[in-house]
N, C-alpha and C positions, 0 to 999 in steps of 0.2 A: 360927117359928124366927127368932132374932135374928142379924143379920149386922152386920159393920162393915168399913170400908175402912181399911187400915193401910199405912204405908210399910214397905218391906222392911228399911230400916235400923233399924227399931225392934225387929226380932226376930232379927237375925243380923249377922255380919260376912262380908266376902268377902276371901279371901287370894289374892293373885296367885301364879301358878306361877313356876317357875324358868327362867332363860335357859340351857337346855341347849345345849352346843356341837355343831354339826353334824358336826364331825370325828369324833365318837364315836358317830354313828348307825350301826346295823348291821342286817343282815337276820335276825339271831338273837341271843339273849342271855337274861339272867334277867329284865330289866325291860322292859316295853312302855311306850314314851313316847307318851302321849296328846296329841292335838292336835285342832283342830276337824274334821279329816277323818275322825276316828273316830266322829263323832256322826251320828245320823239327824236329818234336818230336823225331824221331829215329836217328837224326844226319844228318849233312850236311846243306848247304845253299840252299834256294829256288832259282830257276832261276829267271831271271829278270821278274818282274811283279808288281802288284798293291801295294805290301807292301813296296816298296822301297821309301826311302826319300833321297833327295840330300841335301848337306850342302854347302852354298855359303859364309859363314862368315870366319873370320880368326881363325886359330887354330894352336897349336904346331905341327911341322912337324913330331915329333916322334910318332904321333898317326895315321900316314898313314900306312896301313897294306901292307905287302909284300906277294908275292906269296908263298904258302905253310905254312904261319903262322897258328898256331893252336889256335882256339878261344873256350872259355867256356862261356856258359850262366850262369850268376850269379843271375838272377832274373826271377821269373815266370811272365807270362802274366796274366793280370787281368781276361780276359774273353776268355781264350783259353786253349788248352791242356797244362799241366804242362811241361815246357821246362827246368826247373832248372837242371843244370849239363850237359845238352846236349852240343855237340861241333861240330865244322866244320873246315875244312881245306880251307884256302882262295884260290880261283881259280885264273886263270891267266888273265881273259878277262875284268876286271874292276878295277877301283881305289876305294878302300874301306877305311872307317874310322870305328873305334869302340868306342862306347860310354861307359859310366860308368857302364852300366848294363852287360857288357861283360868283360871277362878277357882274356889276351893273355899269352900263355905259352912262357916263356923265359928261357934261360940257361938250356935247356934240355940236359941231359947227354946221348948223343947218343952212347956212349961206353957201356952204361948200358941197354938202351931201344931203339928199333926201333920206329921212329916217327909214322909210319902208324899203328903199333901194339898198340902204346899208344892211338892213336885216337880211335881204336875199344874198347880198355879197358874203355875209358871214355864214350862210348855210350852203355856200357853193364850194366845190372841191378845191378850187384854187387857193382859197383861204384855209380851209380845213386841213389840207395837206401840209401847209406851212406849219400850222400849230402842232400837228402830229409829229412832224419832223424835229421840232425843238423841245418836245415834251420830255420830262425826266421822270424817273421812278421805276423800280424793278417790278413791283406787283401791281400798283395802281399808278398810271401815268398822270401827270399834272402839268399845268402851265402856270404862268405868272403874268401880271400886267405888263412887265417890261418886255416879255417875249411877244405878247400880243401887239404891243406898240410897233414892233419891227416887222410884223406881217404886212404884206402889200395887197392891195386890191386895185382893180381897174374901174375907173368911173368916167362916164361922159362929163365933159366940162359943163354942159347945159343941165341945170336942175330940171327943166321941163322934160328933157329926154330921159333923165333918171326916173322921173315919175311915170312916164309912159311905159318904160320897161318894167317897173315894179308893178304896175297895174295888171299886167298879163298873168304872172303867177298868183297875184293877189286874188284875182277872180276865181282861180281854182281853189285857193285856200278858203274863200268865202263859201263856196259850194260844199267843200268838205266840212266846214264848221257847221253849216246848216244841217247837213246830214247827221253829224254827231249829236246835235240838239234833238233831232227827230228820233234818233236811236235811244237817247236818254229818256225821252218822254214815253216811247213805246215800251221800254223795259220797265219804267215805273208803272205803266198801265198794267202790264202783265203781273208785276209783283203785287200790286193792289188787288187784283183779281184773286191771286193766291191767298192773300191775307183775309179777304172778305169771305171766301169760300171755306178755307181750311183752318183758319185761326178763329175767326168770328162765327163760323158755321152758318153764314148767310148765303148758302148755295141755292140754286133754283129749287123752289118748292119746299124750302126748309120749314115753312110754317106748318106744313102738313106731314112733317117727318117725326117719327117717334124717337125719343132719346132714351138711352139706357141709363137708369138712375145710378147704377153703381159706377160705370165708367165715365158718364157724362158725354159719351159719344153718340152720334146717330146710330140707330140699330143697323147692323150690317157692317159698321166700321170697326176697326180694331187696331191695336198697337202691335207693331212688329219691329224687328230689327232690320237694318239696311241689308244685312246678309241674307235674310229670308225674303226680302222684297225684290232683290235683283242681284246680278253677278257683280262682285267687286274685283277689279283688276288693278293690281299694283304694278306700276311701270318698272322698266328695267333698261339700263343702258347697255347696248351690245358691246362686245369687247373692242376697246379703242386701239388694240394692237393691230387689228385688221382694218386697214384703211379702206378696203373695198366695201365695208359695211356702211359707209357714210357718203353723203353727197348725191343722193338720188332724189326720187320724187315722193317719198313717204314722209309726211310731216312728223317731226319728233318734238313733242311739246315739253317745254320746261315752264316752271312757274312764271318767269318774266314774260313769256309769250301770252299768258292768260290775262294780264292786266288790261283794264280799260275797255273791254268790249265783251258782249255775251259770247260771240263766236270767235274761235281762234282761226284766223285765215293765214297768218304767216308765222313761221318759226325760224329761229336763228340757225338751227341745225336740222338737216333732213337725213333720212336713211335711204340706202339703196334697197332694191328688192331683196338682195341677198342678205343684207343686214336685218331687215324686217322679218324675213322668213326664218332667220336663225332663232327668233323668239316669236313664232307664229301665234302663240296663245296670248300675246300682248296687244293684238290689234283691237282698235275701238272703232265701231261704226259711227256714222253721222248721228248727232244728237245724243251721244253718250255724254254724261256729266262728269267733268274732271274737277277734282278738289285737291288743292295743295295741302299736304299734311306734315311736311317737314320744313323747318325754317319758318318761312312766312306761311302760317296756316290759315285756311279758310278762304283762299282765293278760288273762285268758281268760274268755270267756263264750259261752253258747249263745243263738241267736236263738229267742225264744218264738213269734214270728209273722213275717210278711213285714215287713222293715224295711230301712233304709239306715243307713250310718254316716258319720262325718266322715273326713277324710283322715289322721288319726292311727292309723287302724285298718286292718290287712290282714285280710280275712276269707276263709275257705275254704268254697266251695260244692261240694257233692258230686253226682255223677251218680247215685249209688246211696245210699239211706239207711243201709245197713249200715256205711258207712265213717265216719259222723259221730262216734260215741262213741269209736271207736278213736282218731281224730285228736284229739278233746278230751283224752283221757288223755295223748297224746303232747305236745300243746301246753302242758299244765300244767307241764311240765318245761323250758320254753324260756327262761325269764327270763334266766338267766346267759348263755346263748348270744346272745340278742338284745342284751343290754347290751354284750357284747363286739363283736358285729357292727356295732352302731350308734354306738359311741363316737367313733372316729376323732379322738380328742383334743379333741372338742368338748364343750361344757357339757351339751348336750341330746342324748340318744340319738335316733338316726334310722335306722330300718331300712326302706329303700324296698322296693317290690314286687319288684324284680329280686333283691335280696339275700334276701328272704324266700322267694321261689320256689326258690332254689338250696339251701335247707337240706335236708339228707338225712334220711330216716327209713326204718325197716325196713317193708317191705310184706309182711304175711303172705299166705298164699294165701286165696282167697275163701271157702273152706269154713270156715276158722278165723275169719275176720272175721265171717261170718254167724252162727256160733255165739256169738261174743262179743256181737254186737249183740242177739241173742235173749235173752241172759242179762242184759245191763245195761239194755236198754230198759225193763224193768219198774222198775228202780231210778230211772231218769231221769224216767219218767212219774210216779212217786210224788213225786219232788222237785218237779216242776212243779205237781202238785196241791197240795202243801203250801205252795208259794210263793203260789199263787193264793188259798188259804185265808187266808194271812196278810194279803194285800192287802184282802180283805173284812173281816177282823177290825180292821185299822187304820182302814178307812173307817167302820165302825160305831163304834169307839172315838172317832174324831175328830168324829163327829156328836154323840155323847153328851156329850163333855167340856164344850164351851161351854154346853150346855143345863143341865148340872149346876151349872156355875159362875155362870151368870146367873140361876139359880133358875127357869128355864122348867120343869124337872123337879124336883119336890120329893122329898126323901129322908126 
């Protein structure tokens, strides 16, 4: 099999995104504005979730993205994993715009290179390392089209071979995407059950339930604060002076780790046993509900195992398991309230533990809560299984990809 090393500039151009004005950002709208935060570190776009912004202002029409457009991340995130150089292929189910921190591949010579093969080249360490090496910027690193043009990739001269190679990791990505769609449907199912039972009061046997005329609630239900319903734990970062506190097996959750999935499986930082034990009262058991309350407020996730969080997150720990998924459904609707509670005229939202504990919620009787838990636990168990499957698929794909690209595995 004959291979060659080529410069990226010899096969394509890179078009900068548009400088969209922040005054027109919105929580909903027709167009989703893509930025580096919408990309996975290993490549691809995150499914619809809390990181999405919509744009409702005027903009040039040539910055609307089309299905199968290939995008490059040209700027790192400030407080997240380094995304510089990562890429994604635009999916079919939404209308997307790209801002100036992204580049779009144009004029790709598809007589020379298969687009899907090129996508995997751009997510492989050989290319990403070159981009990181030429990036500039003290706080936030960035690259430019001219530097991307000088980066090199290895390609088989045969387009057919390129397609054969690309199909292998693509099969893994297809399985991952199918699982993500199933997770989304399952989570919507669980949330619909929550709304039907606890917002519309159409829980089992509701037709024969007596309602209190004064409160409007079923008899036996009441309003309480979060603090009286369960224990609220505000996270804390162990002393960073002691390096022995970090790098172990205890997940340390920050808000960016919570985006895009019900359960947190991976964290960018972990604690050692020593670090976690230094703040033993901050441990959260599985199915504790974590809610971001500083900065980006209202991001909600479930603990998949014993973990701790940083101080930007208030978490709710339950004395009985059957309360967890009910509260998760409630917390999913807290964003607007938290933003109002935490604004105080300041630039950054900040909802402290005291304010969080005083938020009111409806507490159903235990019998209804237990029935709800029995119904939705099956759903959340399946979500966790699918998320864990995806992690294994990503691991297998990421082991295969460099071996395919460096010809350790022949196709």
